[in-house]
Backbone bond lengths (Angstrom), bond angles and torsions (degrees), N, CA, C in turn:
res aa  C-N    CA-C-N  psi(-1)  N-CA   C-N-CA  omega(-1)  CA-C   N-CA-C  phi
1 M - - - 1.464 - - 1.527 110.05 -
2 H 1.312 117.00 140.79 1.454 122.97 176.38 1.528 109.67 -59.63
3 F 1.335 116.77 138.74 1.460 120.68 -179.07 1.515 111.74 -52.59
4 M 1.321 117.97 -45.22 1.457 120.43 -176.31 1.526 111.45 -65.14
5 Q 1.318 116.86 -36.29 1.462 120.01 176.58 1.528 110.59 -65.43
6 A 1.332 116.55 -44.61 1.461 120.23 179.34 1.522 110.80 -62.06
7 L 1.321 116.89 -41.55 1.456 120.78 179.99 1.520 111.08 -63.78
8 Q 1.309 116.67 -47.08 1.461 119.93 -179.91 1.521 111.57 -61.78
9 Q 1.326 116.41 -40.08 1.461 119.48 179.28 1.530 110.92 -68.02
10 A 1.333 117.47 -36.89 1.467 120.50 178.56 1.524 110.85 -68.47
11 W 1.329 117.96 -39.23 1.464 121.17 174.32 1.534 110.15 -52.61
12 T 1.332 114.75 -46.29 1.465 120.36 -174.79 1.529 111.66 -76.92
13 R 1.326 116.43 -49.66 1.464 120.85 -174.34 1.517 111.79 -62.68
14 N 1.307 117.39 -43.40 1.466 121.69 -177.37 1.521 112.82 -97.56
15 H 1.333 115.62 1.70 1.469 120.67 179.92 1.521 109.34 47.15
16 S 1.330 115.65 49.87 1.461 120.10 -169.27 1.516 111.80 -144.78
17 L 1.334 115.26 140.14 1.460 122.78 170.60 1.530 110.63 -112.14
18 V 1.329 117.22 15.46 1.464 121.79 -176.00 1.531 110.50 -86.87
19 C 1.317 115.05 126.21 1.464 122.11 171.19 1.522 107.25 -105.49
20 V 1.311 116.67 121.80 1.468 121.43 -178.27 1.530 108.72 -90.58
21 G 1.330 115.97 116.03 1.452 120.30 177.92 1.513 111.49 -82.62
22 L 1.320 116.08 138.55 1.471 122.33 -179.91 1.527 108.19 -111.72
23 D 1.339 115.40 96.19 1.462 123.16 -177.00 1.536 108.45 -122.68
24 P 1.322 118.90 76.17 1.468 120.08 -172.86 1.524 113.19 -67.26
25 E 1.323 115.28 130.92 1.463 123.68 173.32 1.531 106.59 -131.27
26 P 1.332 117.35 98.27 1.468 120.39 -172.92 1.522 114.61 -54.92
27 T 1.316 118.39 -28.02 1.473 119.29 179.05 1.519 112.07 -66.04
28 K 1.331 117.07 -17.08 1.461 121.30 179.52 1.525 112.41 -99.40
29 F 1.327 117.45 -2.02 1.454 120.85 -178.90 1.533 109.53 -70.07
30 P 1.326 117.44 154.90 1.472 120.14 171.62 1.524 111.38 -58.42
31 A 1.306 116.11 154.52 1.465 121.37 -175.16 1.521 112.82 -56.67
32 E 1.329 117.25 -31.19 1.463 120.06 -177.34 1.530 113.24 -60.39
33 F 1.359 117.76 -19.09 1.460 120.93 -177.76 1.525 113.34 -95.10
34 H 1.297 118.37 -6.88 1.458 120.44 -167.64 1.523 114.02 -64.82
35 D 1.300 119.00 -28.16 1.464 120.76 -178.66 1.525 112.93 -110.78
36 R 1.312 116.10 12.09 1.465 118.73 -178.54 1.529 110.45 -89.49
37 P 1.316 118.17 129.99 1.471 120.19 -178.64 1.524 113.33 -67.23
38 D 1.321 117.48 -24.22 1.474 121.05 -179.08 1.530 110.60 -111.77
39 A 1.338 115.68 35.59 1.461 120.52 -171.36 1.519 112.66 -61.57
40 V 1.333 118.55 -40.42 1.473 120.50 -176.46 1.520 110.33 -63.29
41 F 1.324 116.18 -45.33 1.464 119.15 178.84 1.521 110.89 -64.13
42 E 1.307 117.45 -47.08 1.462 120.26 -175.09 1.529 111.49 -66.05
43 F 1.332 117.05 -39.93 1.460 119.78 178.04 1.525 110.91 -65.26
44 C 1.322 116.88 -50.93 1.466 119.72 -177.91 1.527 111.78 -65.05
45 R 1.316 117.41 -38.05 1.468 120.19 177.58 1.526 110.47 -60.64
46 A 1.326 117.18 -41.52 1.466 119.92 179.27 1.526 111.08 -63.62
47 I 1.320 117.19 -40.42 1.465 120.92 177.28 1.528 109.86 -63.36
48 I 1.308 116.79 -46.11 1.468 121.43 -179.50 1.525 110.55 -59.20
49 D 1.315 116.70 -49.67 1.467 120.32 -176.70 1.526 111.75 -65.44
50 A 1.326 116.58 -29.57 1.471 119.96 -178.91 1.514 112.96 -79.39
51 T 1.341 117.78 -19.61 1.468 120.13 -171.52 1.524 114.76 -120.82
52 A 1.320 118.48 -5.78 1.467 120.85 -169.85 1.526 113.50 -58.51
53 D 1.328 117.50 -36.48 1.468 119.26 -177.66 1.529 112.48 -80.48
54 L 1.340 116.90 -0.38 1.461 121.96 -179.78 1.526 112.07 -112.90
55 A 1.319 117.24 0.40 1.463 121.67 -171.63 1.526 111.08 -116.42
56 C 1.327 115.09 157.82 1.469 120.41 172.36 1.524 111.23 -101.96
57 A 1.342 117.36 -13.68 1.463 121.33 179.86 1.525 108.99 -168.18
58 F 1.329 114.78 160.03 1.456 122.10 168.02 1.524 108.31 -115.26
59 K 1.338 115.57 145.43 1.469 119.59 -177.56 1.532 110.26 -133.00
60 P 1.331 118.66 87.38 1.462 120.11 173.42 1.527 111.17 -71.48
61 Q 1.334 115.58 135.74 1.464 121.93 178.61 1.529 107.97 -95.03
62 I 1.328 116.37 117.07 1.456 120.15 -168.14 1.530 113.14 -64.32
63 A 1.339 117.12 -32.93 1.469 119.41 -177.27 1.524 111.61 -63.79
64 H 1.330 116.91 -34.49 1.458 119.91 -179.91 1.531 110.80 -64.05
65 F 1.313 116.75 -34.08 1.461 120.68 178.84 1.528 111.03 -80.85
66 A 1.328 116.92 -43.59 1.461 120.50 -177.05 1.526 111.16 -63.04
67 A 1.339 117.02 -39.36 1.463 120.37 -179.64 1.520 111.75 -63.51
68 L 1.335 116.12 -24.95 1.472 121.46 179.07 1.527 112.05 -95.64
69 R 1.341 116.65 7.24 1.474 121.62 -174.10 1.525 110.40 56.04
70 A 1.328 115.35 39.87 1.467 121.16 -173.04 1.525 111.97 -117.56
71 E 1.327 117.32 33.47 1.461 119.09 178.19 1.529 112.10 -62.42
72 D 1.347 116.58 -34.68 1.462 118.63 177.25 1.517 111.03 -66.22
73 T 1.325 116.48 -33.06 1.464 120.65 175.61 1.516 110.43 -64.08
74 L 1.321 116.90 -40.79 1.462 120.71 177.79 1.527 110.53 -61.40
75 E 1.312 117.72 -43.56 1.463 120.57 176.48 1.528 110.83 -57.29
76 R 1.316 116.42 -46.16 1.470 120.64 -178.08 1.527 111.31 -66.02
77 L 1.323 117.32 -37.35 1.467 119.62 179.68 1.517 111.86 -66.39
78 I 1.322 116.34 -42.74 1.468 118.74 178.52 1.522 110.19 -65.01
79 A 1.326 117.08 -40.17 1.464 119.81 176.27 1.524 110.61 -62.48
80 H 1.332 117.26 -38.23 1.465 121.09 177.73 1.526 110.98 -62.30
81 I 1.320 117.15 -44.33 1.468 120.03 178.96 1.520 110.11 -59.54
82 H 1.318 116.58 -47.16 1.463 119.94 -177.97 1.525 111.97 -64.34
83 A 1.335 116.38 -36.19 1.460 119.80 -177.25 1.520 112.48 -77.99
84 K 1.339 116.94 -43.56 1.459 121.10 -172.72 1.526 113.56 -95.28
85 H 1.310 117.29 -22.73 1.466 120.93 -177.23 1.522 109.77 -134.03
86 P 1.327 117.01 57.99 1.468 119.77 -176.43 1.526 110.71 -60.14
87 G 1.317 114.85 141.92 1.453 119.67 -179.93 1.511 113.90 98.71
88 I 1.348 117.80 -13.09 1.461 120.37 174.70 1.528 107.35 -94.46
89 P 1.323 118.25 111.10 1.468 119.53 -175.65 1.526 112.24 -70.86
90 V 1.326 114.46 152.87 1.456 122.69 178.80 1.529 108.62 -113.95
91 I 1.336 115.27 125.46 1.462 122.28 177.27 1.523 107.65 -104.35
92 L 1.317 117.39 117.49 1.461 120.56 175.05 1.527 108.20 -82.84
93 D 1.317 115.75 113.48 1.468 120.27 -178.44 1.522 108.35 -89.17
94 S 1.336 115.58 93.36 1.465 120.49 -177.16 1.521 112.70 -124.76
95 K 1.336 117.92 -15.01 1.468 123.69 175.93 1.524 111.61 49.69
96 R 1.324 115.76 46.56 1.456 120.50 179.64 1.530 109.61 -72.24
97 G 1.334 115.45 165.45 1.454 121.46 177.56 1.514 109.24 171.82
98 D 1.347 116.79 110.21 1.459 120.31 -177.78 1.521 107.70 -160.74
99 I 1.333 116.50 174.87 1.458 120.45 -177.64 1.530 110.68 -63.57
100 G 1.310 115.93 163.61 1.452 122.41 -166.58 1.506 116.49 -50.47
101 S 1.362 118.45 -49.52 1.461 119.28 -175.73 1.523 111.43 -65.61
102 T 1.322 117.26 -39.30 1.459 120.47 177.18 1.516 110.51 -71.75
103 A 1.329 116.47 -39.32 1.462 119.94 178.78 1.519 110.96 -57.58
104 Q 1.338 117.40 -35.88 1.460 119.65 -179.53 1.526 111.02 -62.10
105 H 1.325 117.10 -34.32 1.467 119.98 177.05 1.528 110.42 -70.79
106 Y 1.323 116.85 -36.59 1.462 119.36 176.04 1.528 111.22 -66.15
107 V 1.320 116.97 -33.65 1.465 120.89 174.55 1.525 109.80 -61.60
108 S 1.331 115.65 -47.44 1.460 119.84 179.83 1.524 110.87 -63.33
109 E 1.326 116.81 -39.22 1.463 120.89 177.18 1.523 110.79 -57.38
110 A 1.321 116.29 -52.15 1.466 120.73 -174.07 1.518 112.35 -68.08
111 F 1.318 116.31 -47.11 1.465 120.08 -168.12 1.525 113.70 -98.54
112 D 1.312 117.51 -33.69 1.465 119.93 -177.67 1.531 111.79 -93.82
113 R 1.329 117.06 -45.12 1.468 118.85 178.13 1.520 111.05 -73.29
114 Y 1.339 116.73 -56.74 1.463 119.68 -172.76 1.528 113.37 -86.13
115 G 1.313 118.22 -19.90 1.460 120.52 179.10 1.510 113.46 73.18
116 A 1.341 117.79 25.26 1.465 121.06 178.95 1.518 110.71 -69.17
117 D 1.309 115.51 155.15 1.465 121.86 177.34 1.522 111.98 -91.84
118 A 1.330 116.63 -20.31 1.459 122.36 178.82 1.515 107.95 -153.96
119 V 1.325 115.82 164.20 1.454 120.92 -179.70 1.523 108.97 -144.82
120 T 1.332 116.56 146.33 1.455 120.03 172.99 1.525 108.76 -89.35
121 I 1.357 115.59 138.93 1.454 119.97 178.22 1.524 109.63 -138.43
122 N 1.328 114.70 161.05 1.462 122.42 178.58 1.530 108.50 -99.56
123 P 1.339 118.62 119.74 1.465 120.48 -174.68 1.524 114.44 -87.17
124 Y 1.334 118.01 1.50 1.462 119.19 -167.06 1.522 114.25 -78.42
125 M 1.334 118.56 1.20 1.460 120.98 168.62 1.527 111.35 -94.05
126 G 1.339 116.88 -0.85 1.451 119.05 175.28 1.522 113.75 98.28
127 R 1.329 113.61 176.14 1.463 119.72 -170.05 1.522 113.68 -63.70
128 D 1.342 117.59 -36.87 1.461 117.46 -177.20 1.527 111.63 -62.45
129 S 1.344 117.49 -28.56 1.464 120.00 177.57 1.524 111.87 -74.84
130 A 1.322 116.90 -24.52 1.465 121.84 -179.52 1.525 112.90 -93.30
131 Q 1.329 117.21 -21.59 1.464 120.34 -170.07 1.531 114.01 -57.79
132 P 1.337 120.12 -42.04 1.465 118.15 178.89 1.526 113.05 -59.43
133 F 1.333 117.12 -32.22 1.462 120.32 175.26 1.521 110.58 -72.88
134 L 1.333 116.47 -45.37 1.467 121.16 -178.08 1.521 111.48 -60.36
135 D 1.349 116.25 -31.06 1.467 119.99 -177.80 1.523 112.88 -69.28
136 R 1.322 117.80 -18.54 1.472 120.22 175.97 1.536 107.33 -83.17
137 A 1.305 115.24 82.22 1.465 121.28 -167.68 1.521 113.54 -61.99
138 D 1.342 117.27 -24.54 1.464 119.73 -178.68 1.527 112.32 -85.64
139 K 1.321 117.08 -6.53 1.459 121.63 -176.30 1.527 110.72 -107.02
140 G 1.325 115.91 150.93 1.448 120.78 177.88 1.517 111.44 -83.77
141 V 1.341 115.55 140.39 1.462 122.34 177.17 1.524 106.57 -122.18
142 I 1.317 116.29 109.78 1.467 121.21 -172.03 1.524 107.61 -110.18
143 L 1.331 115.61 108.94 1.456 121.75 -168.15 1.526 111.39 -101.56
144 L 1.330 115.97 137.11 1.456 120.29 177.34 1.530 110.22 -61.64
145 C 1.322 115.58 133.88 1.457 120.36 178.49 1.523 110.23 -126.19
146 H 1.346 116.32 -69.61 1.468 120.55 175.17 1.516 106.98 -133.60
147 T 1.324 115.95 103.74 1.455 121.53 -168.32 1.525 111.66 -83.60
148 S 1.336 116.63 169.80 1.462 121.39 -169.11 1.525 113.82 -86.69
149 N 1.331 118.27 -11.84 1.455 120.81 -174.68 1.529 111.63 -74.91
150 P 1.336 118.49 154.14 1.467 121.11 -179.18 1.520 113.72 -58.44
151 G 1.341 117.76 -33.39 1.452 120.60 -179.12 1.514 115.17 -77.25
152 A 1.325 117.96 0.79 1.466 120.43 -179.52 1.520 111.70 -54.59
153 A 1.336 115.73 -36.71 1.468 119.95 -176.42 1.523 112.88 -68.19
154 D 1.330 118.33 -19.54 1.461 120.59 -175.79 1.525 111.96 -55.91
155 L 1.316 116.29 -42.79 1.458 121.35 -178.71 1.527 112.89 -118.11
156 Q 1.323 116.53 -41.21 1.458 119.42 -172.39 1.525 113.35 -67.48
157 D 1.338 117.52 -23.48 1.456 121.53 179.47 1.523 113.37 -95.13
158 L 1.326 118.48 3.44 1.460 120.24 -179.21 1.525 111.03 -59.40
159 D 1.328 116.10 137.62 1.459 121.50 179.41 1.524 109.98 -71.88
160 V 1.316 115.43 124.01 1.463 121.76 178.61 1.529 106.83 -129.67
161 G 1.303 116.14 100.05 1.459 120.20 179.16 1.516 113.93 65.37
162 G 1.323 116.28 31.82 1.457 119.78 175.44 1.509 115.36 96.16
163 K 1.319 118.32 -1.04 1.467 120.30 174.66 1.518 109.03 -145.30
164 P 1.333 117.16 155.50 1.466 119.40 -174.97 1.518 112.28 -67.21
165 L 1.330 113.70 154.09 1.459 120.62 -175.94 1.514 111.86 -57.10
166 Y 1.349 118.26 -40.49 1.464 119.70 -176.21 1.520 111.82 -61.58
167 Q 1.333 117.96 -30.13 1.458 120.30 177.16 1.525 111.05 -68.90
168 H 1.333 116.69 -38.48 1.467 119.50 174.65 1.521 110.05 -60.92
169 V 1.337 116.02 -43.80 1.465 120.50 -179.77 1.528 110.09 -59.27
170 A 1.324 117.18 -49.28 1.468 120.93 -179.56 1.518 111.05 -59.38
171 Q 1.309 116.34 -44.82 1.465 120.14 -176.30 1.520 112.08 -67.72
172 I 1.326 116.58 -43.03 1.461 120.00 -179.25 1.530 110.70 -64.46
173 I 1.322 116.98 -43.74 1.468 119.46 -178.89 1.521 110.37 -64.72
174 A 1.338 117.48 -45.88 1.467 120.34 -178.62 1.529 111.75 -65.32
175 R 1.323 116.36 -37.60 1.471 120.45 -173.81 1.523 112.73 -85.37
176 D 1.347 116.98 -39.35 1.459 119.75 -167.72 1.528 114.63 -115.65
177 W 1.334 118.01 -31.54 1.466 119.55 -172.18 1.515 112.95 -94.72
178 N 1.309 118.35 -19.60 1.467 121.39 -170.62 1.523 112.02 -89.86
179 T 1.309 115.86 43.85 1.461 119.51 -174.26 1.523 112.61 -67.64
180 H 1.325 118.01 -26.91 1.468 121.72 178.45 1.527 112.23 -96.77
181 G 1.326 117.55 2.58 1.462 119.76 -178.98 1.513 112.93 65.39
182 N 1.349 117.55 29.77 1.462 120.14 -176.12 1.527 112.73 -116.92
183 C 1.337 117.83 16.46 1.459 121.14 -178.72 1.528 111.86 -98.39
184 A 1.314 114.96 149.47 1.457 124.22 169.59 1.522 106.73 -142.11
185 L 1.319 116.92 168.36 1.459 121.28 -178.22 1.520 110.91 -124.81
186 V 1.332 116.25 149.60 1.458 122.68 171.65 1.525 108.19 -93.49
187 T 1.322 116.40 121.68 1.459 122.19 178.59 1.525 107.46 -138.28
188 G 1.324 117.52 125.77 1.443 121.20 -170.86 1.513 114.61 -77.81
189 A 1.333 115.55 142.42 1.467 121.64 177.58 1.517 112.27 -65.40
190 T 1.330 116.50 -19.10 1.457 121.04 -177.43 1.525 112.94 -78.85
191 W 1.325 117.23 -2.73 1.472 122.22 -179.51 1.536 108.97 -128.06
192 P 1.326 119.80 69.26 1.473 120.58 -171.76 1.526 114.24 -64.11
193 E 1.328 119.13 -36.26 1.465 119.48 179.79 1.527 110.80 -65.71
194 Q 1.328 115.89 -40.96 1.456 119.38 177.45 1.524 111.03 -66.18
195 L 1.318 116.28 -33.42 1.459 120.96 176.23 1.525 110.28 -59.78
196 A 1.319 116.99 -42.60 1.466 121.60 178.37 1.519 110.97 -64.02
197 E 1.327 116.47 -40.14 1.468 119.63 -179.53 1.526 110.68 -65.97
198 V 1.324 116.65 -40.02 1.462 119.92 178.18 1.526 110.06 -64.85
199 R 1.323 117.84 -45.64 1.460 120.60 179.96 1.523 111.01 -58.06
200 A 1.307 117.58 -39.94 1.463 120.63 179.80 1.526 111.85 -64.72
201 L 1.318 117.54 -28.47 1.460 121.47 -177.53 1.515 113.47 -84.07
202 I 1.333 117.95 -27.39 1.473 120.24 -167.94 1.519 114.19 -110.91
203 G 1.325 118.72 -2.80 1.458 119.36 -177.60 1.516 111.50 68.64
204 D 1.327 117.45 -131.90 1.457 121.77 -173.04 1.533 114.44 -93.79
205 M 1.314 117.88 10.65 1.465 119.85 177.48 1.532 110.04 -55.72
206 P 1.335 118.33 137.36 1.467 119.51 -179.33 1.525 112.99 -65.85
207 L 1.324 114.90 152.11 1.453 123.05 176.55 1.524 108.94 -122.67
208 L 1.317 116.07 130.35 1.469 122.27 169.28 1.516 106.88 -92.22
209 V 1.335 116.47 120.37 1.462 121.18 -170.54 1.531 109.84 -118.13
210 P 1.336 117.44 99.10 1.460 120.47 170.69 1.528 110.21 -83.78
211 G 1.314 116.00 168.53 1.456 119.52 173.28 1.509 115.51 105.90
212 V 1.339 118.10 -4.15 1.462 120.64 173.25 1.528 108.01 -85.77
213 G 1.299 117.47 145.37 1.463 120.31 178.95 1.506 110.92 96.62
214 A 1.339 116.78 -116.29 1.459 120.47 -173.68 1.520 113.05 -62.24
215 Q 1.344 117.56 -28.15 1.463 120.40 -178.84 1.528 112.78 -88.52
216 G 1.336 117.90 -7.31 1.455 120.80 169.86 1.508 117.14 89.83
217 G 1.338 118.44 10.30 1.460 119.81 177.90 1.516 111.70 -63.80
218 D 1.331 116.33 146.56 1.460 122.61 -175.82 1.526 110.40 -92.78
219 V 1.325 116.29 120.73 1.461 120.99 -175.86 1.519 111.37 -62.79
220 E 1.315 117.32 -45.56 1.471 120.14 -178.01 1.521 110.77 -59.94
221 A 1.337 117.41 -41.54 1.465 121.05 179.90 1.525 110.88 -66.31
222 V 1.332 116.75 -39.07 1.458 120.15 178.38 1.523 110.75 -61.48
223 L 1.322 116.68 -45.69 1.467 119.73 -179.74 1.519 111.68 -66.72
224 R 1.320 116.33 -42.44 1.467 120.09 -177.99 1.526 111.06 -63.48
225 H 1.306 116.62 -39.78 1.465 120.00 -174.62 1.520 113.76 -95.25
226 G 1.342 117.36 -22.45 1.456 118.40 -168.03 1.511 117.17 -113.47
227 R 1.319 119.00 -17.67 1.473 118.21 -175.46 1.517 110.56 -68.97
228 S 1.319 114.73 155.09 1.461 120.61 177.01 1.523 109.40 -83.77
229 A 1.320 115.45 178.40 1.459 120.10 -173.64 1.522 112.70 -60.45
230 N 1.336 117.41 -30.35 1.466 119.86 -178.38 1.524 113.01 -94.05
231 G 1.332 117.15 10.00 1.459 120.72 176.92 1.509 115.11 85.38
232 T 1.335 117.79 10.18 1.465 120.87 176.08 1.537 107.83 -116.56
233 G 1.320 117.13 -132.59 1.458 120.96 175.40 1.514 115.14 79.44
234 L 1.333 118.52 4.13 1.456 121.30 -175.13 1.530 111.64 -129.85
235 M 1.323 115.39 142.99 1.457 123.45 166.13 1.521 104.84 -119.63
236 I 1.311 117.39 98.48 1.459 122.37 -174.12 1.521 108.19 -91.74
237 N 1.318 114.97 108.49 1.463 119.71 -172.06 1.520 112.64 -86.22
238 S 1.328 114.77 138.59 1.457 122.44 168.70 1.518 107.57 -137.07
239 S 1.313 116.02 130.66 1.460 120.95 -177.86 1.521 110.69 -116.11
240 R 1.324 117.33 -77.81 1.467 121.25 -173.51 1.521 112.59 -60.05
241 A 1.341 117.32 -38.91 1.464 119.64 -176.38 1.521 111.87 -65.73
242 I 1.329 117.17 -23.04 1.463 121.61 176.91 1.526 110.65 -93.28
243 L 1.324 116.48 -50.87 1.467 120.11 -174.88 1.519 112.74 -59.71
244 Y 1.311 115.60 -39.45 1.460 119.75 -172.37 1.525 111.59 -116.74
245 A 1.324 114.93 35.63 1.463 120.01 176.05 1.518 111.05 -62.59
246 S 1.330 117.12 -25.55 1.465 122.13 174.30 1.517 107.81 -149.46
247 N 1.324 116.82 145.65 1.463 119.76 173.01 1.518 111.62 -109.62
248 G 1.322 114.41 22.28 1.455 120.29 177.54 1.511 112.05 -104.50
249 E 1.320 116.52 -169.69 1.460 121.39 -179.39 1.524 112.32 -64.80
250 D 1.330 116.56 -19.71 1.464 121.20 -179.46 1.518 112.12 -89.81
251 F 1.338 118.68 20.09 1.462 121.47 -172.17 1.528 112.54 -58.42
252 A 1.328 117.74 -39.47 1.466 119.88 -177.76 1.531 110.86 -70.55
253 Q 1.311 116.99 -42.74 1.460 119.83 176.66 1.523 110.68 -64.73
254 A 1.327 116.95 -38.60 1.460 120.04 177.82 1.527 110.95 -64.30
255 A 1.337 116.67 -38.38 1.463 120.32 176.26 1.522 110.71 -63.58
256 R 1.328 116.34 -41.33 1.462 119.50 177.54 1.527 110.89 -62.92
257 T 1.331 116.21 -43.75 1.462 120.26 -179.60 1.526 110.59 -61.97
258 A 1.335 116.91 -42.32 1.463 120.61 179.65 1.529 111.41 -66.02
259 T 1.329 116.69 -39.46 1.466 120.41 178.43 1.523 110.70 -65.36
260 Q 1.332 116.44 -43.92 1.456 120.38 179.55 1.527 110.90 -64.24
261 A 1.324 116.69 -39.94 1.462 119.74 179.08 1.523 110.87 -63.69
262 L 1.340 117.96 -41.51 1.457 120.51 177.85 1.518 110.77 -66.83
263 R 1.336 116.56 -44.07 1.470 119.25 178.13 1.522 110.97 -58.50
264 D 1.326 117.45 -44.40 1.460 120.69 -177.51 1.521 111.33 -68.23
265 T 1.322 117.08 -37.32 1.465 120.27 176.73 1.522 110.43 -63.66
266 I 1.325 116.28 -45.42 1.461 120.35 177.83 1.528 110.35 -59.22
267 N 1.319 116.86 -46.18 1.464 120.42 -175.89 1.522 112.29 -66.40
268 R 1.319 118.20 -25.52 1.461 119.37 175.81 1.524 112.37 -64.45
269 Y 1.333 115.28 -28.06 1.467 119.63 -177.21 1.517 112.82 -98.87
270 R 1.329 117.66 -0.63 1.456 120.06 -179.11 1.517 111.55 -78.78
């Protein structure tokens, strides 16, 4: 199934705009996992199974797995999602971006090795670095636009011909790169006014919105400025606030409760 179709169906079926981020940090796991050789898989699987019916997507962050030498675990987790929770798309958060021949290997990594349904990439090397991803018409290509970190303004807000660079990025991707209808943009919850400006430029293209939860983004502002005309158009990511809602034996139930609370808060403003 095309990533965009799966996303739209998950929005509707689960009545949810919540994207659950998978950022494993074993030092934060409950004590019961500390001596288990497969702790990363077992912890993340429990989170996935507890939240799948409340989410529109899962977003594993590749660096968290690679730093633990757990790339094989990431493969198994994505396969688990596809097998046990079909229809919930998986976004590989890897923020790749390189010249064409290297980019093609990153495409194979994301979609052929890991089996992800979408991938985050950095567009600032230009279209040729993104084209191998864009050519996979059934897969989602989620491009950095205005990110949630404090340093985003250092470069992304630079004035280029009378408007900030991130607006040029949004406009070019929506107008010229989205020929297969498989593009989305990353826009941080911590910059609500910029979120509104991006939405005005791109129409109903989906937005992946980090920064809610531990980073302090305001849910009401995100919905007011970022939702599409039909009340969807958003993948609002939360990672730490869900994964580590409890470090006790009730960690999976606590993750479910946190996901449901975020989903319900979002839906109040839709």
